[in-house]
N, C-alpha and C positions, 0 to 999 in steps of 0.2 A: 745544580750549581757545583762545579768541580773546583774545590779550593786547593791551590797548589802551594800556598804559603799561608799559615794560620796567623791569627792575632797574637802578638807577643809584645805587649807594651813595656816600656822601661819603668823601673821603680820610681825614677824621678824624671820630671818633664824635660830636663836638659840632656839626659842620657840617650844613647842610641837604642833603637828598638823598632819593632814593626807595628805601627799604630793602626793597622787595618788588616784586610785580607787581600790576597791576590787570587783571582778567579780566572780559569782558563777561558780564553776567548780567541777570536780571530778578527782582524781588522775589517770593518764594515758590518759587523754583527749588530743587530738592533739593540739599543739600550732602553730598557723598560723601567718604569717607575715602580718601586716596591710599595708605594703608598701614595695617596692623593697629596698634592702640595703645589709648590710653585718653584720656578727657576730662581735660584739665589745668586749664582755666579756662572758666567761662561767666559772663558778666555784661556790665558796661559799662566801656569805657575811653575817657576824654575824651568821654563822652556818646554813644559809638557802641557798639551791641550787638556783642559780640565772643565768639568761640569759639576756644579753642586746644586742641590735642591734643598728646600726646607719643607718638611712634611707637615701635614695638619696636626700630627701628634707632637710636634715641637722638636723634631730632630733635624740635623743637617746631615745629608749623605753626599759624600764627595766621590766622583768617579774620575780616574786617570788611567790611561789616556782616552779621552772621550770628547766628542764634539756635538753641538746641537744648533739647530736653526731657530729654536725658541728664544724669545727675548726674556730678559730679566723681569721677574714678576709674573710671567705668563703661567697660567694655571694648567693643571693636567689631572687626570683621574688615575687611580691605581691601575697598574698594568699597561698604561698608555705608552706608546713609543715616544721617548723624549730626546733621542739622539742616536748616535752610532759609536761603536768602539773605533778609536783612531790609532794611527801609527804612533810609535814612540814609547811603548811600554818599557819598563826597566827589567823585565824578566828575561831569562834565557829563551823561553818560549813565549809566544804572544799571551798577554794577560791583561786583565782590568784590575786596577787597585781600587778598593772601596774602603773609605773611612767614614765613621759615624760618630757624632757627638751631639750633646744637647744644645739647642739653639740659644738658650738662655743660661746665664751663669758662667762660671769658670769653665774654660774649654778642657774637657776631659774625654778622651776617646773611649768608646765602648766597643765590644766585640760585634762586628757587623754580622757574623754568622748567626748569632742569636736574634739580631734585629730582622734578618731575612727569614727566620724560621728554619734555618738549615740544621738538619740533624743527620746523624750517621745513617748511611744507606748501604745496602749490599751491592757490591760491584764484582762481577765475575772477571777472573783473569782472562786475557785474550784467548788462552789455550782452551778455555771452557766455553767460549762464546759459540752458539750454534752457527753452522755454516750458512743457514738461511735465516733471515729476519722473520719473527712471528708475524703473520698477516691476518687480516680480518676475513670474515666469511665462515669460519668454523663454528662449532657449537659452543665453544668457550670464548669466543671473541666477538666483539660488537662492531668493530670498524670495518667498512667495506664501501664499494662503489655505490653511488646513487645519483639519480637525476641526470645521467648522461655526462657528468662532470669528470674531469681528469684529476688525479691525485695532486693536491697542492695548487690547483688552478681553478678553484671554485670562486665564482664572483661574489663580492661582498653582499650583493642584493639577495643572494640565495641563503644567507646566514643571518643570525641575530647575535647581538652583543649580550654577554652575561651581565645581568643587573647586579649580581653579587660580586663580580670581578670585572669591572669595566676595562676595556682594552683587549679582552679575549672574546673570540667568536666561535660559535658552533652552529650546526644545522638547527633550525628554529625549534623543532620538537625536542631535540637534545638540550638546547638552552633552557627551554621552559621547565623541563624535568629537573635539570641541574639546579636551577634557582629555587625550585620547591625543596629539593634535597638540602641545599645550603641553608635555607630558612629553618628546616628542622634541625640541622646540625647546630645552627646558631642558638637555638633554644636549649640545646644540651651543653654547649661549650662556650657560649657567650661571644662567639665570633663567627663570621661566615667562613666557609671553606676557603683555604688559601690555595689559589690556582697559580702555578708557575708556568704552565703551557697549555694551550688548547689547540685551535686550528693552526697548522704550520704550513705556510705557503711554500712553493717550490724553491724560491730564492733562499728562504731560511733553511730549508733542508740541505741545500748546497753548502751553506755556511757551516752548519753543524757537521756535515760529512768532512769538511776540511779540518775542523777542529778535533773531532773525535775519532776519525778514521773508522776502523772496523766496528767500533762501539756505536756507530750511528747507522741508521738505515740508508740504503741507496736512495738518492733523491728521486722522488716520484713513486716511492713505495712506502713511505712512512704512514703508520696508522693515524698519525695526527693530520695527515694530508686529506683525510675524508671529513674533517670537522666533526668527528664523533668520538674523540679521545681527549683525555685531559691528564696532565701530570699535577699532582697535588702535594702540598707541604703542610706545615703547621702541626706535625705529629702523624698525619696520615702516612707520611713517607717513611715510617719506621714500623716494621713488623712487630706486633705485640703491644703497641701503644693503645691507650684508651680510644684515641681518635681512629686508629686503623681498625680496631675491633668494632667500633660503631659503624664504620663504613661496610665492613663485611656483613654485619647484621641487617643494616638498613638500606644500603644503596640499591639492592635489587628491587625494593619496593617502588623505586623511582625509575627503574629501567636501566640502572647503571651496574655494570659487572666488573669484577676483577678477573681478567682472563686467566685461564689455567697456567699458561706459560709464564705469567708475571707473579704467580704466587710463590711462597717461600720454598716450595718443593718443585717449582716449575723449571723449565729449561733456561729461563732468563729472569731471575727474581727481580721484580721492580714493584715495591710496595706502593709507590706513588702513582702508578699507571692504571687508569680506569677507562672503560669504554661504554658507550651507550648502545643498548640493544633493545629496540622497540618491540 
């Protein structure tokens, strides 16, 4: 999640301020639920298409500009696609505005970055980005071709949904191993592993390339397009955290590896990126 304007609430409710965060997106990008819940509102607010949800944890999360075909009250699981980013953002560049507040009591905005488990991550300047994207198949990478499928064009019937992160799919052996790992992680941290991305189809790869430019893989080459890679949050996405150290020590027991290129001393440090190597 690339935050382009941070949370900056006013001291008093009637004063100006930024009551949410703005996240870099492109129109048509899928909108996924950060938690299980139901649609609270869909429509227009001050001329901007808006979707808000109420999570099972008792929070309201509002997205602008966004659209959904789901009806008010319709339920969804965490990670499920609940809509798409729409035209009409207020940013100089395309963005999605996210606001969060408690569903009960006096309306007081809270920082969505914390709600989404967003933490500081290492981003390389474009000048340091490798000319070629890291790819699977090497001794330190798990993602690669299988089953005669093309990258990003794997049929849903050939994959399984993560029980610990509904809405995300992987090859079935990778899914089973990940859910076992998440169960062990939950025993240590009292919460399942936070998954921000897993299988990434070709259309989504195209959208991300439009949004991120050189910082995204060429469509049809993403490691996520093999359904054998995940991006993780909740602390795992920060080098040196207790959660990241746990993954380094325990993930290989479940067949999951942190590729050499993604490590802190690698060519493209990504603490959040992990791959399955059977």
